[in-house]
C-alpha positions, -999 to +999 in steps of 0.1 A: +000+000+000+016+032-011-010+058-002-039+055+022-071+073+010-097+085+034-124+068+013-109+034+022-114+040+059-151+035+063-155+016+096-151+029+131-130+008+155-118+012+191-083+003+202-081-009+238-054-019+262-056-045+290-058-027+324-063-055+350-085-046+380-093-065+412-125-080+423-139-078+458-117-107+469-086-091+456-083-114+426-070-099+394-095-098+366-090-089+330-104-055+321-100-035+289-100+003+285-100+024+254-067+042+248-066+080+244-078+088+209-085+051+205-115+054+183-102+055+147-114+050+111-103+017+095-106-004+064-119-039+074-113-070+053-125-104+064-100-133+057-100-170+063-117-187+092-108-220+109-112-241+140-090-250+168-093-271+200-101-252+232-102-278+259-128-304+250-145-281+225-138-267+190-138-230+186-144-212+153-119-185+146-122-157+120-093-136+108-098-099+100-073-074+086-078-038+098-059-010+081-056+023+100-036+055+097-002+051+114+000+054+151+030+047+173+031+021+200+003-003+188+012-039+196-003-074+201-009-063+238-038-042+225-071-053+211-096-040+187-133-037+192-154-035+161-191-040+157-194-050+193-168-078+192-133-080+206-105-089+182-071-102+195-043-086+176-020-112+161+004-090+142+009-053+135+026-045+101+040-011+093+036-003+056+070+013+056+060+048+047+047+059+082+012+064+066-006+032+077-006+001+099-020-032+088-033-051+118-041-089+115-065-099+142-088-128+151-121-132+168-136-162+184-170-169+169-185-195+193 
């Protein structure tokens, strides 16, 4: 991708970071919070799906590629929320021209 056009970024996504909290018993629980300016426009492309074993069950997985304008510091420690679902970031690819990031993510569809 050499240039990123605004017309390609037609979907709104949120970028979140894990910020663990504690329950009433002092146990750490996973909690996600949107980062500052974490709501951004993106291009969303659905890729292949698949299945994997999660304990005694099979879980259906779908892979999605999000393209956004470049932002520093985005890693697989973050997640994306799009259309009410959480997507685990598998890989963040810099396009090399500091204009865009390509984010490969997956959602569990069970």
